[in-house]
C-alpha positions as CSV (number, residue, x, y, z in Angstrom):
1,M,-49.4,207.7,130.0
2,A,-46.3,209.8,129.4
3,G,-43.1,207.8,129.5
4,H,-43.9,204.7,127.5
5,S,-42.5,205.7,124.2
6,K,-39.5,207.8,125.3
7,W,-37.1,204.9,125.5
8,A,-38.6,203.4,122.3
9,N,-38.1,206.6,120.4
10,I,-34.5,207.0,121.7
11,K,-33.8,203.5,120.8
12,H,-35.3,204.0,117.3
13,R,-33.1,207.0,116.6
14,K,-30.0,205.2,117.8
15,G,-30.8,201.9,116.2
16,A,-31.3,203.2,112.7
17,A,-27.6,203.1,112.3
18,D,-26.9,199.9,114.0
19,A,-29.9,197.8,113.3
20,K,-29.1,194.3,114.5
21,R,-31.1,192.4,112.1
22,G,-30.1,189.0,113.4
23,K,-30.8,189.9,116.9
24,I,-34.2,191.3,116.0
25,F,-35.0,188.0,114.2
26,T,-33.9,186.0,117.2
27,R,-36.1,188.0,119.6
28,V,-39.2,187.7,117.3
29,A,-38.6,184.0,116.8
30,K,-38.5,183.4,120.5
31,E,-41.8,185.2,121.0
32,I,-43.3,183.1,118.2
33,T,-42.1,179.9,119.7
34,I,-43.4,180.7,123.2
35,A,-46.7,181.9,121.8
36,A,-47.1,178.7,119.8
37,R,-46.0,176.6,122.8
38,D,-48.6,178.2,125.2
39,G,-51.5,178.7,122.8
40,G,-51.0,176.4,119.8
41,G,-49.8,177.0,116.3
42,D,-53.0,178.4,114.8
43,T,-52.9,182.2,114.5
44,D,-56.7,182.4,114.1
45,S,-57.2,181.0,117.6
46,N,-54.0,182.3,119.3
47,P,-54.0,186.1,119.5
48,R,-50.5,186.2,121.0
49,L,-49.1,184.1,118.1
50,R,-51.0,186.3,115.6
51,L,-49.4,189.4,117.0
52,A,-45.9,187.8,117.0
53,V,-46.2,186.7,113.4
54,Q,-47.4,190.2,112.4
55,Q,-44.3,191.7,114.2
56,A,-42.1,189.2,112.4
57,R,-43.5,190.2,109.0
58,S,-43.1,193.9,109.9
59,V,-39.3,193.3,110.2
60,N,-39.3,191.3,107.0
61,M,-38.5,187.9,108.6
62,P,-38.7,185.2,106.0
63,N,-41.7,182.9,106.2
64,D,-39.5,179.8,106.5
65,N,-38.1,181.3,109.8
66,I,-41.6,182.0,111.0
67,Q,-42.8,178.5,110.3
68,R,-39.8,176.9,112.0
69,A,-40.3,179.0,115.1
70,I,-44.0,178.0,115.2
71,K,-43.0,174.3,114.8
72,R,-40.5,174.6,117.6
73,G,-43.2,175.9,119.9
74,T,-45.7,173.1,119.0
75,G,-43.0,170.4,119.3
76,E,-42.9,169.5,115.7
77,L,-39.2,170.5,115.7
78,E,-36.7,170.2,118.5
79,G,-35.6,173.4,120.2
80,Q,-34.4,174.9,123.4
81,K,-36.6,174.9,126.5
82,L,-37.4,178.5,126.8
83,E,-38.5,180.3,130.0
84,E,-40.0,183.7,130.4
85,I,-38.8,185.8,133.4
86,M,-39.3,189.4,134.4
87,L,-36.5,191.1,136.3
88,E,-36.6,194.5,137.9
89,G,-33.9,197.1,138.5
90,Y,-33.1,200.6,139.4
91,G,-31.0,203.0,137.3
92,P,-29.3,206.3,137.6
93,G,-31.5,209.0,139.2
94,G,-33.7,206.3,140.7
95,I,-35.4,205.3,137.5
96,G,-37.3,202.0,137.5
97,I,-36.6,199.3,134.8
98,L,-38.6,196.2,133.9
99,I,-36.6,193.7,132.0
100,E,-38.5,191.0,130.1
101,C,-36.3,188.0,129.3
102,V,-36.7,184.7,127.4
103,T,-33.9,182.3,128.3
104,D,-32.8,178.7,128.4
105,N,-30.6,179.4,131.4
106,R,-32.1,181.5,134.2
107,N,-28.9,181.7,136.2
108,R,-26.9,183.0,133.2
109,T,-29.6,185.6,132.4
110,V,-29.8,186.9,135.9
111,A,-26.1,187.2,136.2
112,D,-25.8,189.1,132.8
113,V,-28.5,191.5,133.9
114,R,-27.0,192.1,137.3
115,H,-23.6,192.7,135.8
116,A,-25.0,195.3,133.3
117,L,-26.8,197.1,136.0
118,S,-23.9,197.2,138.4
119,R,-21.5,198.4,135.7
120,H,-23.7,201.4,134.7
121,G,-24.8,202.8,138.1
122,G,-27.8,200.6,138.6
123,S,-28.9,197.7,140.8
124,M,-31.2,194.7,140.9
125,A,-34.6,195.3,142.6
126,D,-36.8,192.9,144.5
127,A,-39.8,191.5,142.7
128,G,-42.7,194.0,142.8
129,S,-40.6,197.0,143.9
130,V,-40.6,198.5,140.4
131,A,-43.5,196.7,138.8
132,W,-46.1,198.4,141.0
133,N,-45.5,201.6,139.0
134,F,-46.3,200.0,135.6
135,E,-49.6,198.9,134.0
136,R,-50.0,196.4,131.1
137,K,-51.5,198.3,128.2
138,T,-52.3,198.0,124.5
139,V,-50.1,200.5,122.7
140,V,-50.7,201.1,119.0
141,Q,-48.5,203.6,117.2
142,V,-50.2,205.4,114.3
143,A,-48.1,207.2,111.6
144,F,-48.7,210.9,111.1
145,G,-50.7,211.5,108.0
146,Q,-53.6,213.8,107.0
147,A,-55.5,212.9,110.2
148,S,-55.3,214.8,113.5
149,E,-55.1,213.5,117.0
150,D,-58.8,214.1,117.4
151,D,-59.4,212.0,114.2
152,V,-57.5,209.1,115.7
153,L,-59.3,209.4,119.0
154,L,-62.8,209.4,117.3
155,A,-61.8,206.2,115.4
156,V,-60.9,204.3,118.5
157,I,-63.0,205.6,121.4
158,D,-65.8,203.2,120.8
159,A,-63.3,200.3,120.4
160,G,-62.2,200.8,124.0
161,A,-59.3,203.1,123.8
162,E,-58.4,205.2,126.8
163,D,-56.1,207.9,125.5
164,V,-54.3,209.2,122.4
165,R,-51.0,211.1,122.8
166,K,-49.0,212.8,120.1
167,E,-45.4,211.8,120.2
168,E,-42.4,212.8,118.0
169,E,-43.4,210.7,115.0
170,T,-46.6,208.9,115.9
171,F,-50.0,209.2,117.6
172,D,-49.8,206.6,120.4
173,V,-53.1,205.0,121.3
174,Y,-53.5,203.4,124.7
175,A,-56.1,200.9,125.7
176,P,-56.6,198.0,128.2
177,P,-55.0,194.7,127.1
178,E,-58.3,193.0,126.4
179,N,-59.1,195.7,123.8
180,F,-56.0,195.1,121.6
181,E,-57.9,193.5,118.7
182,S,-60.8,195.9,118.7
183,V,-58.6,199.0,118.8
184,R,-56.3,197.8,116.1
185,S,-59.2,196.7,113.9
186,A,-60.8,200.1,114.3
187,L,-57.6,201.9,113.1
188,E,-57.2,199.5,110.2
189,G,-60.8,199.9,109.2
190,N,-60.3,203.7,109.1
191,D,-57.1,203.3,106.9
192,F,-54.7,204.6,109.5
193,E,-51.1,203.4,109.0
194,I,-50.0,201.3,112.0
195,K,-46.3,201.6,112.7
196,D,-46.3,199.2,115.7
197,A,-48.9,197.4,117.9
198,K,-48.0,195.7,121.1
199,L,-48.8,194.9,124.7
200,A,-46.4,197.0,126.8
201,F,-45.8,198.0,130.4
202,V,-46.6,201.7,130.8
203,P,-45.3,203.7,133.8
204,N,-47.8,205.6,135.9
205,Q,-45.2,208.0,137.2
206,S,-42.1,209.1,135.3
207,V,-38.7,210.4,136.4
208,D,-37.2,213.4,134.5
209,L,-33.4,213.1,134.1
210,A,-30.8,215.5,132.8
211,G,-27.0,215.9,132.6
212,S,-24.8,213.0,133.7
213,D,-27.8,211.0,135.1
214,A,-29.5,211.1,131.7
215,A,-26.4,210.0,129.8
216,S,-25.7,207.2,132.3
217,A,-29.3,206.0,132.1
218,L,-29.1,205.7,128.3
219,K,-25.8,203.8,128.6
220,L,-27.4,201.4,131.1
221,L,-30.5,200.8,128.9
222,D,-28.2,200.2,125.9
223,A,-26.2,197.6,127.9
224,L,-29.3,195.8,129.0
225,D,-30.7,195.9,125.4
226,D,-27.5,194.3,124.1
227,I,-28.0,191.2,126.3
228,D,-29.1,188.3,124.1
229,D,-31.8,187.0,126.5
230,V,-33.5,190.4,127.0
231,Q,-36.7,190.6,124.9
232,N,-38.2,194.0,126.0
233,L,-37.2,196.9,128.3
234,Y,-39.6,199.3,130.0
235,S,-38.5,202.3,132.0
236,N,-40.1,205.3,133.5
237,V,-37.2,207.6,132.4
238,E,-38.1,210.9,130.7
239,I,-35.4,212.9,128.9
240,D,-36.3,216.0,127.0
241,E,-35.3,216.7,123.5
242,E,-32.7,219.4,124.5
243,E,-31.0,216.9,126.8
244,L,-31.0,214.2,124.1
245,A,-29.3,216.6,121.7
246,K,-26.6,217.4,124.2
247,I,-26.0,213.7,124.9
248,A,-25.8,212.9,121.1
249,E,-23.1,215.6,120.6
């Protein structure tokens, strides 16, 4: 399962200084709207909406914003006609990138992604040529505390978890998508602090980068992340801590 959290952790360290609150709110609001559109506005019967609302609250989105996003999804308020698209690309060193987008203009979004890729040593990929290396997984990040990795594993193994990995700041629990609720409930029931919980695309095979390829890959991921229509990025890039320190200098 290695590889999922590397870009997330890199982005977290970078993003602490340039937290784009408005952009975060926009992304979360789009997810809420789509979840409500596809599954209704009741969080009790719509797991995707329930997760989106929880994510909104975790970033301190005001409740009025959350309710407006839900009402746009259910049609009670007018809003943009949003479409979900998944684009695929290659980056420096041959890394694969999945680019989840939510847009009201597919042509604009594809053009923006293509431009970012070409400017930073990447290229668009045909549908399926990158996605084959990724699996949809439940990923729950648990804050370090008094518990050990074994303690976390014991708490979730009967709930359907597949693996627990120690990362830089969290224990990351992996499970099939259908076990999202049971795994999260098991952790909450054992009083673990959940830092993040999501459905993510996890690479089966990763690519280790160093030197100029590593620096270029990070610039490309930054450029893609800055595109307004990009919701989530997943890559199989691996960069070790020593290389990250060099790049940050």
